[in-house]
DSSP file (Angstrom, degrees, kcal/mol; ACC not computed):
  #  RESIDUE AA STRUCTURE BP1 BP2  ACC     N-H-->O    O-->H-N    N-H-->O    O-->H-N    TCO  KAPPA ALPHA  PHI   PSI    X-CA   Y-CA   Z-CA
    1    1 A X     >        0   0    0      0, 0.0     4,-2.5     0, 0.0     5,-0.2   0.000 360.0 360.0 360.0 -42.3   44.9   13.1   58.8
    2    2 A X  H  >  +     0   0    0      1,-0.2     4,-2.3     2,-0.2     5,-0.1   0.876 360.0  49.8 -63.2 -34.8   46.3   13.8   55.4
    3    3 A X  H  > S+     0   0    0      2,-0.2     4,-2.9     1,-0.2    -1,-0.2   0.928 110.7  49.6 -65.6 -46.0   48.7   16.5   56.9
    4    4 A X  H  > S+     0   0    0      1,-0.2     4,-2.1     2,-0.2    -2,-0.2   0.916 113.5  44.7 -68.2 -40.6   49.9   14.0   59.5
    5    5 A X  H  X S+     0   0    0     -4,-2.5     4,-2.6     2,-0.2    -1,-0.2   0.910 113.9  52.6 -65.4 -40.2   50.6   11.2   56.9
    6    6 A X  H  X S+     0   0    0     -4,-2.3     4,-2.3    -5,-0.2    -2,-0.2   0.917 110.2  46.0 -57.5 -47.2   52.2   13.8   54.7
    7    7 A X  H  X S+     0   0    0     -4,-2.9     4,-2.4     1,-0.2    -1,-0.2   0.882 112.1  51.0 -67.5 -37.5   54.5   15.0   57.5
    8    8 A X  H  X S+     0   0    0     -4,-2.1     4,-2.4    -5,-0.2    -2,-0.2   0.934 110.5  49.6 -64.3 -44.2   55.4   11.4   58.5
    9    9 A X  H  X S+     0   0    0     -4,-2.6     4,-2.0     1,-0.2    -2,-0.2   0.917 111.8  48.1 -65.1 -43.1   56.3   10.6   54.9
   10   10 A X  H  X S+     0   0    0     -4,-2.3     4,-2.4     1,-0.2    -1,-0.2   0.889 111.3  50.3 -68.3 -38.8   58.5   13.7   54.5
   11   11 A X  H  X S+     0   0    0     -4,-2.4     4,-2.2     1,-0.2    -1,-0.2   0.873 109.9  50.2 -61.4 -38.5   60.3   13.0   57.8
   12   12 A X  H  X S+     0   0    0     -4,-2.4     4,-1.6     2,-0.2    -2,-0.2   0.868 110.8  49.8 -68.2 -34.2   61.0    9.4   56.8
   13   13 A X  H  X S+     0   0    0     -4,-2.0     4,-1.6     2,-0.2    -2,-0.2   0.930 112.4  46.6 -69.3 -45.9   62.4   10.7   53.4
   14   14 A X  H  X S+     0   0    0     -4,-2.4     4,-1.3     1,-0.2    -2,-0.2   0.892 110.1  54.2 -63.8 -40.7   64.6   13.3   55.2
   15   15 A X  H  < S+     0   0    0     -4,-2.2     3,-0.3     1,-0.2    -1,-0.2   0.900 107.6  50.1 -56.3 -42.3   65.8   10.6   57.7
   16   16 A X  H  < S+     0   0    0     -4,-1.6    -1,-0.2     1,-0.2    -2,-0.2   0.822 109.6  51.9 -71.0 -32.9   66.8    8.3   54.9
   17   17 A X  H  < S+     0   0    0     -4,-1.6     2,-1.8     1,-0.2    -1,-0.2   0.711  90.5  82.3 -76.2 -22.0   68.8   11.1   53.2
   18   18 A X     <  +     0   0    0     -4,-1.3     2,-1.4    -3,-0.3    -1,-0.2  -0.491  54.5 164.7 -85.3  69.7   70.7   12.0   56.3
   19   19 A X        +     0   0    0     -2,-1.8     2,-0.4     1,-0.1    -1,-0.1  -0.630   9.3 151.4 -91.2  84.0   73.5    9.4   56.1
   20   20 A X        -     0   0    0     -2,-1.4     2,-0.2     2,-0.0    -1,-0.1  -0.463  23.7-179.1-103.9  54.3   76.0   10.7   58.6
   21   21 A X        -     0   0    0     -2,-0.4     2,-0.3     1,-0.1    -2,-0.1  -0.375  22.6-135.6 -63.2 124.3   77.4    7.3   59.4
   22   22 A X        -     0   0    0     -2,-0.2     2,-0.3    42,-0.0    42,-0.2  -0.654  25.3-157.4 -81.7 134.5   80.1    7.5   62.1
   23   23 A X  B     -a   64   0A   0     40,-2.4    42,-0.5    -2,-0.3     2,-0.4  -0.716  25.2 -93.5-114.9 165.8   83.0    5.4   61.2
   24   24 A X        -     0   0    0     -2,-0.3    40,-0.0     1,-0.2    -1,-0.0  -0.604  28.6-154.0 -75.0 126.0   85.8    3.7   63.2
   25   25 A X    >   +     0   0    0     -2,-0.4     3,-2.5     2,-0.1    96,-0.3   0.667  56.9 118.1 -81.9 -12.1   88.8    6.1   63.0
   26   26 A X  T 3  S+     0   0    0      1,-0.3    96,-0.1    96,-0.0    -2,-0.1  -0.343  92.1   1.5 -56.3 121.4   91.4    3.2   63.5
   27   27 A X  T 3  S+     0   0    0     94,-0.3     2,-0.3     1,-0.2    -1,-0.3   0.521  89.6 160.8  83.9   4.7   93.6    3.1   60.5
   28   28 A X    <   +     0   0    0     -3,-2.5    93,-1.9    92,-0.0     2,-0.3  -0.436   3.2 155.0 -59.4 121.8   91.8    6.1   58.9
   29   29 A X  E     +B  120   0B   0     -2,-0.3     2,-0.3    91,-0.2    91,-0.2  -0.822   9.9 157.6-154.7 106.6   94.1    7.6   56.2
   30   30 A X  E     -B  119   0B   0     89,-2.2    89,-3.3    -2,-0.3     2,-0.4  -0.949  29.6-142.0-134.0 150.4   92.6    9.5   53.3
   31   31 A X  E     +B  118   0B   0     -2,-0.3     2,-0.3    87,-0.2    87,-0.2  -0.919  43.4 110.6-112.0 140.0   93.7   12.1   50.8
   32   32 A X  E     -B  117   0B   0     85,-2.5    85,-3.6    -2,-0.4     2,-0.4  -0.949  61.9 -49.4-176.4-163.3   91.6   15.0   49.7
   33   33 A X  E     -B  116   0B   0     61,-0.4    63,-3.4    -2,-0.3    64,-1.1  -0.799  42.5-163.2 -96.8 130.5   90.9   18.7   49.6
   34   34 A X  E     +Bc 115  97B   0     81,-3.0    81,-1.8    -2,-0.4     2,-0.2  -0.863   9.7 175.8-111.3 148.5   90.8   20.7   52.8
   35   35 A X  E     -Bc 114  98B   0     62,-2.3    64,-2.7    -2,-0.4     2,-0.3  -0.762  20.8-124.5-131.9-175.5   89.3   24.2   53.3
   36   36 A X  E     - c   0  99B   0     77,-0.5    64,-0.2    62,-0.3     2,-0.2  -0.962  20.7-100.6-137.6 156.2   89.0   26.4   56.4
   37   37 A X        -     0   0    0     62,-2.3    67,-0.1    -2,-0.3     2,-0.1  -0.482  36.2-128.9 -74.3 139.1   86.3   28.2   58.4
   38   38 A X    >   -     0   0    0     -2,-0.2     3,-1.4     1,-0.1     4,-0.1  -0.287  28.8-101.4 -78.4 167.9   86.0   31.9   57.9
   39   39 A X  G >  S+     0   0    0      1,-0.3     3,-2.0     2,-0.2    15,-0.1   0.723 113.8  78.7 -62.0 -26.8   85.9   34.4   60.9
   40   40 A X  G 3  S+     0   0    0      1,-0.3    -1,-0.3     3,-0.1    -3,-0.0   0.734  89.2  56.5 -59.2 -26.8   82.1   34.6   60.5
   41   41 A X  G X  S+     0   0    0     -3,-1.4     3,-2.1     2,-0.1    11,-0.3   0.513  75.7 128.4 -82.3  -8.8   81.9   31.2   62.5
   42   42 A X  T <  S+     0   0    0     -3,-2.0    11,-0.2     1,-0.3     3,-0.1  -0.260  81.2   4.6 -58.2 131.8   83.8   32.5   65.5
   43   43 A X  T 3  S+     0   0    0      9,-2.9    -1,-0.3     1,-0.3     2,-0.1   0.283  98.2 129.3  80.9 -10.3   81.8   31.8   68.8
   44   44 A X    <   -     0   0    0     -3,-2.1     8,-3.3     7,-0.1    -1,-0.3  -0.430  67.7 -99.6 -73.9 150.3   79.1   29.8   66.9
   45   45 A X  B     -H   51   0C   0      6,-0.2     6,-0.2    -2,-0.1     2,-0.2  -0.472  34.4-145.2 -71.4 137.2   78.2   26.4   68.3
   46   46 A X    >   -     0   0    0      4,-3.5     3,-2.2    -2,-0.2    41,-0.2  -0.458  34.7 -95.0 -92.6 173.8   79.7   23.4   66.4
   47   47 A X  T 3  S+     0   0    0      1,-0.3    40,-0.2    -2,-0.2    -1,-0.1   0.792 126.3  59.1 -60.1 -26.5   77.9   20.1   66.0
   48   48 A X  T 3  S-     0   0    0     38,-1.3    -1,-0.3     2,-0.1    39,-0.1   0.570 119.3-111.1 -82.8  -5.6   79.6   18.7   69.1
   49   49 A X  S <  S+     0   0    0     -3,-2.2    -2,-0.1     1,-0.4     2,-0.1   0.209  80.9 116.0  98.4 -17.4   78.0   21.6   71.2
   50   50 A X  S    S-     0   0    0     36,-0.3    -4,-3.5    -5,-0.1    -1,-0.4  -0.444  73.2-101.8 -82.7 166.4   81.2   23.5   71.9
   51   51 A X  B     -H   45   0C   0     -6,-0.2    -6,-0.2    -2,-0.1     2,-0.2  -0.668  37.1-110.6 -90.9 137.8   81.7   27.0   70.6
   52   52 A X        -     0   0    0     -8,-3.3    -9,-2.9    -2,-0.4     2,-0.5  -0.414  31.4-170.7 -70.9 132.4   84.0   27.4   67.5
   53   53 A X    >   -     0   0    0    -11,-0.2     3,-2.0    -2,-0.2     5,-0.2  -0.954  14.7-157.0-123.9 112.0   87.3   29.1   68.2
   54   54 A X  T 3  S+     0   0    0     -2,-0.5    48,-2.3     1,-0.3    49,-0.2   0.681  92.5  58.8 -63.1 -18.0   89.3   30.0   65.2
   55   55 A X  T 3  S+     0   0    0     46,-0.2    -1,-0.3    47,-0.1     2,-0.2   0.445  92.1  86.3 -90.2   0.3   92.6   30.0   67.2
   56   56 A X  S <  S-     0   0    0     -3,-2.0     2,-1.0     1,-0.0    47,-0.5  -0.525  87.9-111.5 -93.2 168.5   92.2   26.4   68.3
   57   57 A X        +     0   0    0     -2,-0.2    27,-1.7    45,-0.1     2,-0.3  -0.719  68.1 128.4 -99.7  84.0   93.3   23.3   66.4
   58   58 A X  E     -d   84   0B   0     -2,-1.0    42,-2.2    25,-0.3     2,-0.3  -0.797  33.2-170.7-131.7 169.9   90.0   21.8   65.4
   59   59 A X  E     -dE  85  99B   0     25,-1.8    27,-2.0    -2,-0.3    28,-0.9  -0.987  21.4-121.9-161.1 159.0   88.3   20.6   62.3
   60   60 A X  E     +dE  87  98B   0     38,-3.1    38,-2.0    -2,-0.3     2,-0.3  -0.894  29.7 174.9-106.7 138.9   85.0   19.4   60.9
   61   61 A X        -     0   0    0     26,-1.8    29,-0.2    -2,-0.4    36,-0.1  -0.985  32.4-133.4-141.8 147.5   84.6   15.9   59.3
   62   62 A X  S    S+     0   0    0     34,-0.4    28,-0.1    -2,-0.3    -1,-0.1   0.855  96.9   9.5 -67.6 -37.7   81.6   14.2   58.0
   63   63 A X  S    S+     0   0    0     26,-0.1   -40,-2.4   -41,-0.1     2,-0.1   0.619  92.8 103.6-127.3 -15.6   82.1   10.8   59.6
   64   64 A X  B    S-a   23   0A   0    -42,-0.2    -3,-0.2     1,-0.1   -40,-0.1  -0.505  77.6-101.4 -71.0 142.0   84.9   10.7   62.1
   65   65 A X    >   -     0   0    0    -42,-0.5     3,-1.7    -2,-0.1    20,-0.2  -0.247  40.8 -97.3 -57.5 149.1   83.8   10.7   65.8
   66   66 A X  T 3  S+     0   0    0      1,-0.2    20,-0.2    20,-0.1    -1,-0.1  -0.440 113.8  33.2 -60.5 141.2   84.0   13.9   67.8
   67   67 A X  T 3  S+     0   0    0     18,-3.2    -1,-0.2     1,-0.3     2,-0.1   0.215  82.9 136.2  92.2 -11.7   87.2   14.0   69.8
   68   68 A X    <   -     0   0    0     -3,-1.7    17,-3.1    17,-0.3     2,-0.5  -0.454  46.8-143.0 -68.9 138.4   89.2   12.0   67.1
   69   69 A X  E     -F   84   0B   0     53,-0.4    53,-3.0    15,-0.2     2,-0.4  -0.886  21.4-175.7-100.4 134.6   92.6   13.5   66.6
   70   70 A X  E     -FG  83 121B   0     13,-2.6    13,-2.4    -2,-0.5     2,-0.6  -0.948  24.6-131.2-130.6 147.1   93.9   13.5   63.2
   71   71 A X  E     -FG  82 120B   0     49,-3.0    49,-2.5    -2,-0.4     2,-0.5  -0.884  24.4-161.4 -98.6 126.0   97.3   14.6   61.6
   72   72 A X  E     -FG  81 119B   0      9,-2.7     9,-1.6    -2,-0.6     2,-0.5  -0.941   4.8-167.6-113.8 124.8   96.7   16.7   58.6
   73   73 A X  E     -FG  80 118B   0     45,-2.5    45,-1.9    -2,-0.5     2,-0.7  -0.955  19.8-136.3-120.8 119.7   99.5   17.1   56.1
   74   74 A X  E >>  - G   0 117B   0      5,-3.0     4,-2.4    -2,-0.5     3,-1.2  -0.619  16.5-155.6 -70.5 111.6   99.6   19.7   53.3
   75   75 A X  T 34 S+     0   0    0     41,-2.6    -1,-0.2    -2,-0.7    42,-0.1   0.618  86.5  56.4 -75.0  -9.2  100.8   17.7   50.3
   76   76 A X  T 34 S+     0   0    0     40,-0.4    -1,-0.3     3,-0.1    41,-0.1   0.664 127.4  13.7 -93.2 -14.8  102.2   20.7   48.5
   77   77 A X  T <4 S-     0   0    0     -3,-1.2    -2,-0.2     2,-0.2     3,-0.1   0.414  93.6-124.4-132.7   4.3  104.6   21.9   51.2
   78   78 A X     <  +     0   0    0     -4,-2.4     2,-0.2     1,-0.2    -3,-0.1   0.510  58.6 145.1  61.5  13.5  104.7   19.0   53.7
   79   79 A X        -     0   0    0     -5,-0.4    -5,-3.0    28,-0.3     2,-0.3  -0.564  25.5-177.3 -76.0 145.0  103.6   21.1   56.6
   80   80 A X  E     + F   0  73B   0     -7,-0.2     2,-0.3    -2,-0.2    -7,-0.2  -0.947  16.8 175.8-141.5 160.5  101.5   19.2   59.2
   81   81 A X  E     - F   0  72B   0     -9,-1.6    -9,-2.7    -2,-0.3     2,-0.5  -0.978  29.3-115.9-155.4 160.6   99.6   19.7   62.3
   82   82 A X  E     + F   0  71B   0     -2,-0.3     2,-0.3   -11,-0.2   -11,-0.2  -0.880  34.5 179.7-106.6 132.0   97.2   17.6   64.6
   83   83 A X  E     - F   0  70B   0    -13,-2.4   -13,-2.6    -2,-0.5     2,-0.4  -0.859  23.8-124.8-125.7 161.4   93.7   18.8   65.0
   84   84 A X  E     -dF  58  69B   0    -27,-1.7   -25,-1.8    -2,-0.3     2,-0.6  -0.906  23.9-124.0-106.2 129.6   90.6   17.5   67.0
   85   85 A X  E     +d   59   0B   0    -17,-3.1   -18,-3.2    -2,-0.4   -17,-0.3  -0.651  48.2 146.1 -72.4 112.7   87.3   16.7   65.3
   86   86 A X  E     +     0   0B   0    -27,-2.0   -38,-1.3    -2,-0.6     2,-0.3   0.198  55.7  43.1-133.5  17.5   84.6   18.7   66.9
   87   87 A X  E    S-d   60   0B   0    -28,-0.9   -26,-1.8   -40,-0.2     2,-0.4  -0.957  72.9-112.5-151.0 169.8   82.2   19.5   64.1
   88   88 A X        +     0   0    0     -2,-0.3     2,-0.3   -28,-0.2   -26,-0.2  -0.846  59.6  28.2-105.8 143.7   80.4   18.0   61.1
   89   89 A X        -     0   0    0     -2,-0.4     2,-0.1     1,-0.2   -26,-0.1  -0.905  28.4-161.4 148.7-170.2   81.2   19.1   57.6
   90   90 A X        -     0   0    0     -2,-0.3    -1,-0.2   -29,-0.2     5,-0.1   0.576  37.3-161.4 -70.3 157.8   82.5   20.2   55.2
   91   91 A X        +     0   0    0     -2,-0.1     2,-0.6    -3,-0.1    -2,-0.0   0.476  69.4  86.4 -89.1   0.4   79.2   20.8   53.4
   92   92 A X  S >  S-     0   0    0      1,-0.1     3,-2.0     2,-0.0    -3,-0.0  -0.918  76.1-143.3-100.1 123.5   80.8   21.0   49.9
   93   93 A X  T 3  S+     0   0    0     -2,-0.6    -1,-0.1     1,-0.3    -2,-0.0   0.720  95.3  62.5 -56.8 -27.7   81.0   17.4   48.6
   94   94 A X  T 3  S+     0   0    0    -62,-0.1   -61,-0.4    -3,-0.0     2,-0.3   0.388  93.3  83.6 -85.8   4.8   84.4   17.9   46.9
   95   95 A X    <   -     0   0    0     -3,-2.0   -61,-0.2     1,-0.1     3,-0.1  -0.839  55.2-167.3-113.7 148.9   86.0   18.6   50.3
   96   96 A X  S    S+     0   0    0    -63,-3.4   -34,-0.4    -2,-0.3     2,-0.3   0.800  71.9   5.9 -97.4 -31.7   87.4   16.2   52.9
   97   97 A X  E     -c   34   0B   0    -64,-1.1   -62,-2.3   -36,-0.1     2,-0.5  -0.992  54.8-146.0-156.9 140.5   87.9   18.3   56.0
   98   98 A X  E     -cE  35  60B   0    -38,-2.0   -38,-3.1    -2,-0.3   -62,-0.3  -0.974  26.9-160.3-113.8 130.9   87.3   21.9   57.1
   99   99 A X  E     -cE  36  59B   0    -64,-2.7   -62,-2.3    -2,-0.5   -40,-0.2  -0.677  19.6-103.3-106.9 158.2   89.9   23.3   59.4
  100  100 A X     >  -     0   0    0    -42,-2.2     4,-2.2    -2,-0.2     5,-0.2  -0.335  40.1-105.8 -66.7 163.8   90.1   26.1   61.9
  101  101 A X  H  > S+     0   0    0      1,-0.2     4,-2.0     2,-0.2   -46,-0.2   0.867 120.8  54.1 -56.2 -40.8   91.9   29.3   60.9
  102  102 A X  H  > S+     0   0    0    -48,-2.3     4,-2.5   -46,-0.4    -1,-0.2   0.942 109.8  47.6 -58.0 -50.0   94.9   28.4   63.2
  103  103 A X  H  > S+     0   0    0    -47,-0.5     4,-1.3     1,-0.2    -2,-0.2   0.892 110.8  49.9 -59.3 -45.4   95.2   25.0   61.6
  104  104 A X  H  <>S+     0   0    0     -4,-2.2     5,-2.5     2,-0.2     6,-0.4   0.843 108.7  53.0 -60.7 -36.5   95.1   26.4   58.1
  105  105 A X  H ><5S+     0   0    0     -4,-2.0     3,-1.4     1,-0.2    -2,-0.2   0.924 107.6  51.7 -63.1 -46.4   97.7   29.0   59.0
  106  106 A X  H 3<5S+     0   0    0     -4,-2.5    -1,-0.2     1,-0.3    -2,-0.2   0.783 111.8  48.7 -66.8 -22.6  100.1   26.1   60.3
  107  107 A X  T 3<5S-     0   0    0     -4,-1.3    -1,-0.3    -5,-0.2   -28,-0.3   0.463 112.4-121.2 -96.9   3.4   99.6   24.3   57.1
  108  108 A X  T < 5S+     0   0    0     -3,-1.4    -3,-0.2    -4,-0.3     4,-0.2   0.882  76.7 117.9  66.8  38.8  100.3   27.3   55.0
  109  109 A X     >< +     0   0    0     -5,-2.5     4,-2.8     2,-0.1    -4,-0.2   0.288  32.2 104.1-124.0  11.1   97.0   27.4   53.2
  110  110 A X  T  4 S+     0   0    0     -6,-0.4    -5,-0.1     1,-0.2    -1,-0.1   0.903  84.5  47.7 -58.1 -43.7   95.4   30.8   54.2
  111  111 A X  T  4 S+     0   0    0      1,-0.2    -1,-0.2     2,-0.1    -2,-0.1   0.939 118.0  39.0 -67.7 -46.6   96.2   32.5   50.9
  112  112 A X  T  4 S-     0   0    0     -4,-0.2    -2,-0.2     1,-0.1    -1,-0.2   0.855  92.5-144.6 -75.7 -33.4   94.9   29.7   48.6
  113  113 A X  S  < S+     0   0    0     -4,-2.8   -77,-0.5     1,-0.1     2,-0.3   0.060  75.2  47.3  92.5 -28.3   91.9   28.8   50.8
  114  114 A X  E     -B   35   0B   0    -79,-0.2     2,-0.3    -5,-0.0   -79,-0.2  -0.928  62.7-175.7-137.8 168.6   92.2   25.2   50.0
  115  115 A X  E     -B   34   0B   0    -81,-1.8   -81,-3.0    -2,-0.3     2,-0.5  -0.970  33.7-109.5-160.4 149.3   94.9   22.6   49.9
  116  116 A X  E     +B   33   0B   0     -2,-0.3   -41,-2.6   -83,-0.2   -40,-0.4  -0.721  53.3 175.6 -78.9 123.7   95.4   19.0   48.9
  117  117 A X  E     -BG  32  74B   0    -85,-3.6   -85,-2.5    -2,-0.5     2,-0.5  -0.886  35.7-134.4-135.5 159.8   95.9   17.2   52.2
  118  118 A X  E     -BG  31  73B   0    -45,-1.9   -45,-2.5    -2,-0.3     2,-0.5  -0.963  22.6-160.4-111.5 133.0   96.4   13.7   53.8
  119  119 A X  E     -BG  30  72B   0    -89,-3.3   -89,-2.2    -2,-0.5     2,-0.5  -0.960  10.3-178.5-121.8 118.8   94.4   13.1   56.9
  120  120 A X  E     -BG  29  71B   0    -49,-2.5   -49,-3.0    -2,-0.5     2,-0.2  -0.970  23.6-131.3-120.7 120.1   95.5   10.3   59.3
  121  121 A X  E     - G   0  70B   0    -93,-1.9     2,-0.4    -2,-0.5   -94,-0.3  -0.491  22.5-139.3 -73.2 132.6   93.7    9.4   62.4
  122  122 A X        -     0   0    0    -53,-3.0     2,-0.7    -2,-0.2   -53,-0.4  -0.728   6.2-134.1 -95.0 139.3   95.9    9.0   65.5
  123  123 A X              0   0    0     -2,-0.4   -53,-0.0     1,-0.1   -55,-0.0  -0.828 360.0 360.0 -87.8 115.8   95.6    6.3   68.1
  124  124 A X              0   0    0     -2,-0.7    -1,-0.1   -55,-0.0    -2,-0.0   0.457 360.0 360.0 -84.4 360.0   95.7    7.9   71.4
């Protein structure tokens, strides 16, 4: 009985810590740091259930709904591309979005690994 109560208490605590509140993408416009997925993630399942493809224009975001399309602009060179959110992350708190390799290439951030970006949700 003690084990059952302990397990219930632990699950309740963990559920309270997992605040992945999905937000309304309408009007979303944030500035922050972007990073990109390494090749070791190729073919692995994303949080949305699809397989990660480093050559697609996709990204991970903590709160935007899966399927949301966002315009990402590299603030240091003004290059931009549109990506679709299909995963959760980044898992580093100081980062706003994790991009696929292809998106990072289009933004000109492969060498640096990170970039200061503006992320704007698109209304389809």
